[in-house]
N, C-alpha and C positions, 0 to 999 in steps of 0.2 A: 504493499499499499504506500502511496506517495505521501510525502510529508506536507503536501499542500494543505493549508488550513481552510476551513469552511466557516462561513458566517451567516448563511442562509439555510433554511430547511428546504427539502426537496419539494415541499408543497408550494413555496413561493418563489423558488428559483427559476430562472429562465433556461430554456434549452436553446443553445447555439449550434448552428450548422456552418462550419468555416471551411472554405476551400483554401488550398495552399497553406496548410497549417504546420508543416514540418519545419518551417523557418521563418524569418522576417516578421512582417506584421501579423500574419496568421498565427504563428506561434506565440507571440506576445499577447495577442487578444485571447487566445485559448488559455494561457497561463493566468491572466487576470481574471477571467470569467471563473475559472476553477477555483481561484483563491478566495473568492467571495461566496462560493457555494453554488454557483450555477453549474448546470450540466452542459457538456460540450461534445458535440460530434465533430471530430477534427479529421478532415479528409486530406489525403496526400497520395501521390502515386505509389509511395512506399510508406504505409502506415507505421511500420515498425520504427521509422525515423521520428515519429511523434512520441511514441512510448519510450524511445531511447532517452528522450529529454525530459518528458513529463512523468514518466513512470506509469505503472498500472494504478488505476484509480476507479472507484465505483461510479464517479460522475463523468468518466471519460470514455467515449467510444471512438477508437481510431479505425477509420474506414478507407479502403482503397478507392481512389477516385481519380481517373484521368478526365479532365473536364471536357475533352474532346469526344468522350463516349457518352451519348445519351442514355444508353443502357445502364452504364455504371452510375450515372447520375440518379436515375430512377431507382436503382437498387440501394443506393446510399441513403436516399431520402426515405425509402421504406424501412431500411434498417434503423434509422434515427427514430421513426415514430414507433416502430416495434419495441425498441429498447426504452425510450423515455416518454412515449405517448403523444408527443407534439413537437413542433418546431416553432420557436418564438422569434428567433433572430437568424436570418441568413446573411452571411458575410461572404460576398463574392470577392475573394481576394487573390485567387490564383491568376497568374499572368507573368509576363516577362517583357523586357525592353528590347528595342531594336534601335541601334545607333547608326545613322547614315543619312546622307542627302536623299531627298525624294527620288531623284533621278538614279541614284546609285542602287537603290533597293530593287532586287529582281522580283519578278512575279511570284516566284515560290516563297521568297522571304516575306513579302507582303501578305500573301495568302495564309502562311503559317502564323503570322502575327495576328491577323483577324480571327483565324480559327480558334486560337486560345483566348485571346483577350475579349472578343465580342461574342462569337458563336458558342464558345465554351460557357461563358457567363449566361448566355440565353438558355442553353440546355439545362443548366443547374437550376436557373430560376423557373423554368417550366416544370422541372421535376418537383420543386418544393411548393410552388404557389397553391396547388390543389389542396395540400394539407392546411395551409394558412387560410384559404377560403372557407374550407370546411369548419375550421375552428373559429372563424370570424375575428381573426386577430393575427398579428405578426408584423415583422419589420424587415424589409429587404434593404440591406446596406451594400451598395456597390462601391468598391474602392477604385477611384479614378486617379487623378494626378493633377497638379497644377498645369501640367501639359495638356490636360483635357479642357482647360479653360483659356489658356494663352499659349500659342505655338512658340517653339524654339528651333532654331536651325540645328539640323542633325537628328531632331526628334519628330519629324513630320509624320511618318507612318505610325510610329508608337502613339503620338498625339492624336492621330486620327482615330485610332481604336478607342482612346479615352474620350474624345469628342463624341463618338457613337454612344459610349456608355452614359455620358451626360444626357444626351437627348432621350435615350431609352428610359433612363430613370425619371426624367421630368414627366414622360408620358405615363409610366408606371404609377407615379405618385397620384396623378389625376384619375387613372383608371381604377386603382385600388382603394382610394379614399372611401367610397361608399360601402366597401366591403369590410372596413375595419382594419385594413392592412396599410402600413406606411411604407414609403420608399425614400431613401436618401442616398445621394452620391457624395462620397467623401473625397476631398481633394488635398492629398498630402503634398507638401513641398519636398525638399531634400532631407531625408531621414537617414540616420546612421544605421543602415542595414547592409545586406550583401547584394543589394540591387545592382550595383555597378561592378560586381564580380562576374566572372565568366559563367557561374552557375545561374545567373538571373538575366544577364545582358548578352545579346547577340549583336555582333558588329557585322555590317554588310561585307560581302565578299569582294565587292567591286568599289575601289575608292577612286574618285576622279580628281586630278590635281587642280582643276579649276575651282573647286570648292575649298581650297586650303584656307582661305581667309575667314570662311564662316564655319563650315562643318569641321574642317580640320582643327580650328581653333577650339571648337566644342569638344572634339575627341581628346585633345590635350588637356583641356579643363577637367573632364570627367576622370582622366587618369589621376590627376592631382587631388580631385575632390573625394575620391573613394575612401570611405571610413573617416572622412573629415566633415561629413554633413552636420548641420546645426541641429536637426530634429532628433528628439529622443523617442525611440519606438515604444518604450514602456509608458511614456506620457500619452502617446497616441492611443495605446490600448485603454488607458484610464479614460481618455475622452470618449472613446467608443462605448464604454460601459455607461457613461452619462447619457450619450445619445440614445442608446437602447432603452434606457429608463424613462426617457422623456415621453410624455403623453401628447406633446405637440412638436414632434421633431421637425427640423428644416428639410427642405428638398435638397439643399446643398449645405455641406459643412466643410469649409476650408480649414486645414490644420497646418500651422507653422507660420511664423512671422514673415518668412519669404513668400509664402503663398499669399497672404494677406496684401503684402506690398505689391505683388505682381497683378493680382486682381484689381487692386485700386488703380494702378497705372493703366491697365488695359481699359477699364471702364472710362477713364478719363479720355483716353485716345479715341475710343468709340464715340463718346459724346461729342468730342471736338470735330471728328469726321462727319458725324451726323449733322452738326450745326453747319459746317462749311458746305455740305452738299445737300442741305434740306430742300432747297428749291427744286433741284433736279429730282430728288427722291419722291417728292409729292406731285411732280409734273406729269406722271404717267397714268393718273386716274382718268377714267372717262369723264369728259366735261371739265377737266381742270384748265385753268387759264394758261394760255401759252404766252411766252415772252417774245 
């Protein structure tokens, strides 16, 4: 039995279903939820990697799940409900990064990125939502990125997957609200995880010299930033516990001072461009006055 302490009874604790739970954000969220007495279904391609870190625990169910398999997603959701009776919080955390210019990325690299970060997330969500609808309650938390709100050179394809997650979550929030289910997209900035390691980051196979000033500079910056990021993953996990406990959660939750600064800057830029081009923007309506 693990030494993780519990502070809530099984009758009041939440049941979490977390993808990509063997390391990084997923592992930290699982650890924090268990520590306060919640029950956790921690999924990973190799579930033994979860128990190697967290140990055997009455409140922990480690399940094999490759998010690219709809069959495994359905089986994992069924196993969760069979073990704990319900799923209160789904955390779609599994994913990886792709670093390279938009032109540099091959069709296969782009397709693989979308397969995991978007289609995998959708498959798991489709597997879990019937249980949440049946119980008339739950919370879908999709892990995006500041790159899903504001683009960076070198992260165009990765950011596109996260932009997709943002749009999907906005729609989910509206669709699920009458059913008693919430949806939130979480936008972390740069956190001190292994995201920039080879285990979580793929670099495009084709590098084009013409992009040295932009994407090349980003590649160099990522090398120096690895494990020097300002964000604390344990604090992110604590923030997600607060999010899951909220009766009125936001549709978007930015995490990290760098994220807040980037969102503020982008919003100002969008407002300035809208103001500068307002006349053109509204000139296309039928019956609009022409200049």
